[in-house]
C-alpha positions in Angstrom: 9.5 -82.5 -87.2 8.3 -80.0 -85.0 7.4 -76.8 -86.2 8.7 -73.3 -84.8 5.2 -72.4 -83.5 4.8 -75.9 -82.1 8.4 -75.5 -80.3 7.5 -72.2 -79.0 3.8 -73.7 -77.3 5.9 -76.5 -75.7 8.5 -74.7 -74.3 6.7 -71.2 -74.0 7.1 -71.3 -70.0 11.0 -71.7 -70.3 11.4 -69.1 -73.0 9.4 -66.6 -71.2 11.6 -67.4 -68.1 14.7 -67.1 -70.0 13.6 -63.7 -71.5 12.4 -62.3 -68.0 15.6 -63.4 -66.4 18.0 -61.9 -69.4 15.9 -58.6 -69.0 16.3 -58.6 -65.4 19.9 -59.2 -65.6 20.3 -56.4 -68.0 18.4 -53.8 -65.7 20.6 -54.7 -62.8 23.6 -53.9 -65.3 22.1 -50.8 -66.2 21.2 -50.2 -62.5 24.8 -50.6 -61.4 26.3 -48.8 -64.5 29.7 -50.6 -64.7 31.5 -49.4 -68.1 28.2 -47.7 -69.2 27.6 -44.1 -69.1 25.9 -42.7 -66.0 22.8 -41.9 -67.8 22.2 -45.7 -68.1 20.6 -45.5 -64.7 17.6 -43.6 -66.5 17.3 -46.2 -69.1 14.7 -48.6 -67.0 12.4 -45.9 -65.3 12.3 -44.1 -68.6 10.1 -47.1 -70.1 7.2 -46.2 -67.8 4.3 -44.5 -70.0 2.6 -43.9 -66.6 5.3 -41.7 -65.5 5.7 -39.9 -68.8 2.0 -39.4 -68.8 1.6 -38.4 -65.0 4.6 -35.9 -65.3 3.3 -34.7 -68.4 0.0 -33.7 -66.7 1.8 -32.3 -63.6 4.0 -29.9 -65.9 1.1 -29.2 -68.2 3.6 -29.4 -71.0 5.3 -32.2 -72.9 8.6 -32.2 -71.1 10.9 -34.7 -72.5 12.9 -35.0 -75.7 11.9 -37.4 -78.5 14.6 -39.8 -77.9 13.2 -40.5 -74.3 9.8 -40.4 -75.6 10.5 -43.7 -77.7 10.7 -46.2 -74.8 7.2 -45.4 -73.1 5.6 -44.8 -76.7 7.2 -48.6 -77.4 5.4 -50.0 -74.2 2.1 -48.0 -75.0 2.2 -49.4 -78.6 3.0 -53.1 -77.6 0.0 -52.9 -74.8 -2.5 -51.9 -77.5 -1.7 -55.2 -79.2 -0.5 -57.7 -76.2 -2.1 -55.9 -73.1 0.1 -57.1 -70.1 2.8 -58.6 -72.3 5.2 -55.8 -70.5 4.3 -57.2 -67.2 4.7 -60.9 -68.0 7.9 -60.5 -70.3 9.8 -57.4 -69.8 9.3 -55.8 -66.2 12.0 -56.4 -64.0 10.0 -55.9 -60.8 7.2 -58.2 -61.8 10.0 -60.9 -62.7 11.5 -60.3 -58.9 8.1 -60.7 -57.6 7.1 -63.6 -59.9 10.1 -65.7 -58.6 8.7 -66.0 -54.7 5.1 -66.3 -56.3 6.0 -69.7 -57.6 6.5 -71.1 -54.2 3.3 -69.1 -52.6 0.9 -70.7 -50.2 -1.5 -69.3 -52.6 -3.7 -67.6 -50.0 -6.0 -64.5 -50.5 -5.1 -61.9 -48.1 -5.9 -59.0 -50.6 -9.1 -60.2 -52.7 -9.7 -56.5 -54.1 -8.0 -55.2 -57.0 -7.2 -52.0 -56.1 -4.9 -50.8 -59.2 -7.7 -49.3 -61.0 -8.1 -46.7 -58.1 -4.4 -46.3 -57.6 -4.2 -45.5 -61.3 -7.2 -43.2 -61.6 -6.0 -41.3 -58.4 -2.3 -40.7 -59.5 -3.8 -39.4 -62.9 -6.3 -36.9 -61.3 -4.1 -35.8 -58.7 -1.6 -35.3 -61.8 -4.1 -33.0 -63.5 -4.2 -31.0 -59.8 -0.2 -30.7 -60.3 0.9 -33.5 -57.4 0.7 -37.1 -58.6 1.1 -38.2 -55.2 1.7 -41.9 -55.6 3.8 -41.7 -58.6 6.5 -43.5 -56.4 4.3 -46.8 -56.7 5.4 -47.1 -60.4 7.5 -50.3 -60.6 10.2 -49.3 -62.8 10.6 -46.2 -60.4 10.6 -48.6 -57.6 13.2 -50.6 -59.1 16.0 -48.0 -59.6 15.3 -46.9 -56.3 16.2 -50.2 -54.8 19.8 -49.9 -56.5 20.4 -46.6 -54.7 19.4 -48.5 -51.2 21.5 -51.2 -52.2 24.7 -49.2 -52.5 24.3 -48.1 -49.0 25.0 -44.5 -49.1 21.2 -43.3 -49.1 19.7 -41.6 -46.3 17.4 -44.1 -44.0 14.4 -42.1 -45.4 14.5 -43.6 -48.6 13.3 -46.8 -47.0 9.9 -45.4 -47.2 9.0 -45.8 -50.6 12.0 -48.4 -50.8 10.6 -50.7 -48.5 8.2 -51.9 -51.3 10.1 -54.4 -52.9 11.0 -56.4 -49.8 7.5 -56.0 -48.4 5.7 -57.3 -51.5 8.7 -60.1 -51.8 7.6 -61.2 -48.6 3.7 -61.2 -49.3 4.5 -63.1 -52.6 5.1 -66.2 -50.6 1.5 -65.9 -49.1 -0.4 -64.7 -52.3 1.1 -65.0 -55.5 1.4 -61.7 -57.8 0.1 -59.9 -55.3 1.5 -56.5 -56.4 1.2 -57.2 -59.8 -2.7 -58.2 -59.9 -4.0 -56.5 -57.2 -1.9 -53.1 -56.9 0.0 -52.0 -59.7 -1.1 -49.2 -61.3 1.1 -49.3 -64.5 -0.3 -53.0 -64.8 -3.6 -51.8 -64.7 -2.7 -49.1 -67.4 -1.3 -51.6 -69.9 -4.1 -54.1 -69.5 -6.8 -51.5 -70.2 -5.2 -50.4 -73.2 -5.5 -53.6 -75.3 -7.8 -53.3 -78.3 -10.6 -55.7 -78.7 -11.0 -56.5 -75.1 -14.2 -58.2 -74.3 -16.3 -55.8 -72.0 -19.1 -57.0 -69.7 -21.4 -54.8 -67.9 -19.5 -56.0 -64.6 -16.2 -54.8 -66.1 -17.7 -51.5 -67.2 -19.5 -50.7 -64.0 -16.0 -51.8 -62.2 -14.2 -49.3 -64.6 -16.6 -46.5 -64.2 -16.5 -47.0 -60.3 -12.5 -46.7 -60.3 -12.7 -43.6 -62.7 -15.0 -41.5 -60.5 -13.4 -42.7 -57.3 -10.0 -41.6 -58.4 -11.2 -38.6 -59.6 -13.2 -37.7 -56.5 -10.4 -38.5 -54.2 -7.1 -37.5 -56.2 -7.8 -33.7 -57.2 -9.0 -32.5 -53.8 -6.2 -34.3 -52.1 -3.8 -33.0 -54.4 -4.8 -29.6 -54.0 -5.1 -29.8 -50.2 -1.4 -31.0 -49.7 -0.2 -28.6 -52.1 -1.6 -25.7 -50.2 -1.0 -27.0 -46.8 1.9 -29.5 -46.5 4.7 -27.1 -47.1 8.4 -27.7 -45.6 9.5 -25.4 -42.8 13.0 -25.2 -44.3 13.0 -25.5 -47.9 15.7 -27.6 -49.5 18.4 -27.0 -51.8 17.4 -28.8 -55.0 19.5 -30.1 -58.1 20.4 -28.0 -60.7 18.0 -28.1 -63.0 14.8 -28.4 -60.9 12.3 -25.5 -61.1 10.7 -24.6 -57.8 10.0 -26.7 -54.9 6.2 -27.2 -55.6 7.0 -28.2 -59.2 9.8 -30.5 -58.4 7.9 -32.3 -55.6 4.9 -32.8 -58.3 7.2 -34.6 -61.0 9.8 -36.5 -59.0 9.1 -39.8 -59.1 11.3 -40.6 -56.2 13.4 -43.3 -58.5 16.4 -41.7 -57.0 18.3 -42.1 -60.4 20.0 -38.6 -59.6 20.9 -39.9 -56.2 22.6 -42.7 -57.4 24.3 -41.1 -60.2 25.7 -38.3 -58.1 29.8 -38.6 -58.1 30.3 -36.2 -54.9 27.4 -37.9 -53.0 25.8 -34.3 -52.2 22.5 -35.6 -53.4 20.8 -37.4 -50.8 16.9 -38.3 -49.8 15.2 -35.5 -47.7 14.6 -36.6 -44.0 12.0 -33.8 -43.3 9.2 -31.5 -44.8 5.4 -32.0 -45.3 4.0 -34.6 -47.4 3.9 -33.2 -50.5 8.1 -33.2 -50.2 8.4 -36.4 -48.4 11.5 -38.5 -49.6 12.4 -35.8 -52.0 16.2 -35.6 -53.4 17.8 -32.8 -51.9 21.7 -31.4 -51.9 23.0 -32.2 -48.2 26.5 -30.2 -48.0 27.1 -31.8 -44.7 26.7 -35.3 -45.8 30.4 -36.4 -46.1 33.7 -35.0 -47.0 33.6 -33.7 -50.8 29.6 -33.3 -50.6 29.3 -30.2 -53.1 28.1 -29.6 -56.5 31.0 -30.0 -58.5 31.4 -27.4 -61.1 32.1 -29.7 -64.3 29.5 -32.1 -63.6 25.7 -32.3 -64.8 25.1 -35.9 -64.4 21.9 -35.4 -62.6 20.4 -33.4 -65.2 20.9 -36.1 -67.8 19.5 -39.0 -65.7 15.7 -37.9 -64.4 13.2 -39.7 -66.2 10.3 -37.2 -65.4 11.8 -33.8 -66.3 11.6 -32.8 -62.5 15.2 -32.2 -63.4 15.6 -30.4 -66.5 18.3 -31.1 -68.9 21.4 -28.5 -68.6 24.5 -28.6 -70.8 27.7 -28.5 -68.8 28.1 -24.8 -69.6 24.4 -23.9 -68.8 24.8 -26.0 -65.5 27.7 -23.9 -64.3 25.8 -20.6 -64.7 22.9 -21.7 -62.6 22.5 -20.2 -59.1 21.0 -23.4 -57.0 21.2 -21.2 -53.5 23.2 -18.4 -51.7 26.2 -18.6 -49.3 27.3 -16.2 -46.9 30.1 -16.1 -44.2 29.2 -16.3 -40.5 31.3 -13.9 -39.3 31.4 -15.2 -35.7 32.2 -18.8 -36.6 35.0 -17.7 -39.0 38.5 -18.2 -38.3 39.7 -15.2 -39.7 36.8 -12.9 -38.7 36.5 -14.1 -35.2 39.8 -15.8 -34.1 42.2 -13.3 -36.4 43.6 -16.5 -37.6 44.9 -16.5 -41.5 42.5 -19.0 -43.1 42.0 -18.9 -47.0 40.6 -22.5 -47.4 36.9 -21.2 -48.8 38.9 -19.0 -51.3 41.0 -21.4 -52.6 38.3 -23.9 -53.1 35.7 -21.7 -54.6 35.4 -22.7 -58.5 33.6 -19.6 -59.3 35.9 -16.8 -57.6 32.8 -15.8 -55.5 35.2 -15.5 -52.4 36.8 -12.1 -52.1 39.6 -11.7 -49.5 40.2 -8.0 -47.8 42.9 -7.3 -45.8 41.6 -6.4 -42.2 43.5 -3.7 -40.0 45.9 -6.4 -38.8 46.6 -7.7 -42.2 44.7 -10.8 -41.4 42.8 -11.5 -45.1 39.1 -11.5 -44.3 36.8 -13.4 -46.7 33.3 -12.3 -47.9 31.2 -14.1 -50.6 30.0 -12.0 -53.5 26.5 -12.9 -54.2 26.5 -11.8 -57.9 29.2 -14.6 -58.5 28.1 -17.3 -56.0 26.3 -20.4 -57.5 25.6 -22.0 -53.9 27.5 -25.1 -54.9 28.7 -25.8 -51.1 32.0 -26.1 -51.8 33.2 -23.6 -49.6 31.0 -24.7 -46.9 32.5 -28.4 -47.5 36.0 -27.3 -47.0 35.4 -24.9 -44.1 37.6 -26.0 -41.2 35.7 -23.9 -38.4 34.2 -26.2 -35.6 34.4 -24.3 -32.6 31.1 -22.3 -33.2 29.9 -24.6 -36.3 30.7 -24.1 -40.1 31.1 -20.4 -41.2 29.6 -20.9 -44.1 25.7 -20.6 -44.3 23.9 -21.8 -47.4 20.4 -20.7 -48.0 18.1 -22.0 -50.3 16.4 -20.2 -53.4 12.8 -20.3 -53.9 13.6 -20.6 -57.5 16.9 -21.1 -59.4 18.2 -18.5 -61.3 20.6 -18.0 -64.3 24.0 -16.1 -63.8 24.4 -13.7 -66.7 27.3 -11.7 -68.4 25.7 -8.5 -66.8 25.9 -10.3 -63.1 29.5 -11.2 -63.9 30.5 -7.5 -65.0 28.6 -6.2 -61.7 30.2 -8.7 -59.7 33.7 -6.7 -60.8 32.4 -3.3 -59.7 30.9 -5.0 -56.3 34.3 -6.4 -55.3 35.7 -2.6 -56.2 33.2 -1.5 -53.8 33.9 -3.9 -51.1 37.7 -3.1 -51.1 37.1 0.2 -49.8 35.3 -1.1 -46.5 36.7 0.4 -43.1 37.3 -2.9 -41.5 
C-alpha cells in the first residue's frame, strides 16, 4: 500500500493544480461578490505583505487593524518556512499566468531578473512617501481586473489594468516571465526564506539590487511629490486624507470603485504622474452618481489605508467637498422658473430656499451643512448653461461638528433677511 507521502510525491503536480485552481475560483468569487458582503473584494489584496509594508512606510504609521494584518502576516510567516510557496500554490495571478506558460515557446525575451530592483525601488520610494509602482503588486492587479471586467471603469484604468492581458500573451513566449523576472512580491517572499544558501554571486546581486533601488527610488519619489501636481485636484472618497497621502498609499486595486453602489467612484483621467489613475468622485458620470448618505462601503474595502475606515455615522459627518449655486445657470435664479429639485434631493438639509421678490423660491447652499456629496448636482435639471451646481474639492476633508450645525441654523436665519 502506498503511504500518504508516497501518494503526494506521485501526484504532487495534480494536487498543486487542484489547489491553485480552487483558490483562483475562490478569489474570483470574492471579486464578484455574489451573496458575500461588499468588503469581500478586499480579501485578496489584503493578503499582500508588500502592500502592507509599502503603505505603512508611506503612512509612517501602522495603519491597519489586527484583523486585516493577519492575512499578510500569515503570508510572511509561510514565506519564512517555504519561500515561494505562496507563488506556487496560492497567488491567483500566478495561477493565471501559469496556464499559458504550460504551452510556452520557451523563448527568453527578457533574460534579466528585474524583480529585485522593482522591489527595492518601491520600498525606498515608500520611505520617501510615494510608493510609485505599488500598482505592480500582483494581488492588486488581480483585484483591478475585476473592475475592468464589469465594464464601468473609465478607460484610464487600463493603464495599470493592461498588466494581465500583456503578460498573458508574453507567457506564451517566455514561461512565467512575470512571476520569475518582474514580480516584486515574488522576490520578497523568496528572499524571506530562512536557511537559503548564499553564494558570493547572489550576495553581490542582492547588494546591487538594494543600492540601485535606493539610488533611484528616493530621489524619483521626492521629485514627483514636488512637481507632479494635478492642475484640477480631484474630489477624493470619504476617509481619504490629503491628495498627497492618498496618491502615496493607493495601490490602484480599485476595490473601492468595484464596491461603490452608486458608481460615483471612477478612475482619474487627468493629473500629474503622482496622481495618475487614482480613484476619484465623478458626479457627472451617470444618473445616480453621488455619495449616498447611508453608505460607507468604500471605507471598508481599502486594503492599504488610503481610505480610512469610517463608521456610517462618522461618514455622514465627513465633508468631502463644497457645493455652490451658479446663479447664472440656475432655473430659479436666472430663468425665474420654480425649481426645487436640489432642495428635495439634499439629504443634509443644506439647501435653503428663500422667496424672491416675484415669489419664486431661490436656492442657496449653506456651507456649514453641505458635505459635498454631489446629490444636488446629480439631480439638477439645468442644461442650457450647464449644471447649476458647482462642486469644489477640499485640500483636506473636514468633519462637521455640532457647533457647525448650530452655526448653520443662525446662518440660515441671516440669509432669509437678504434683499433679493
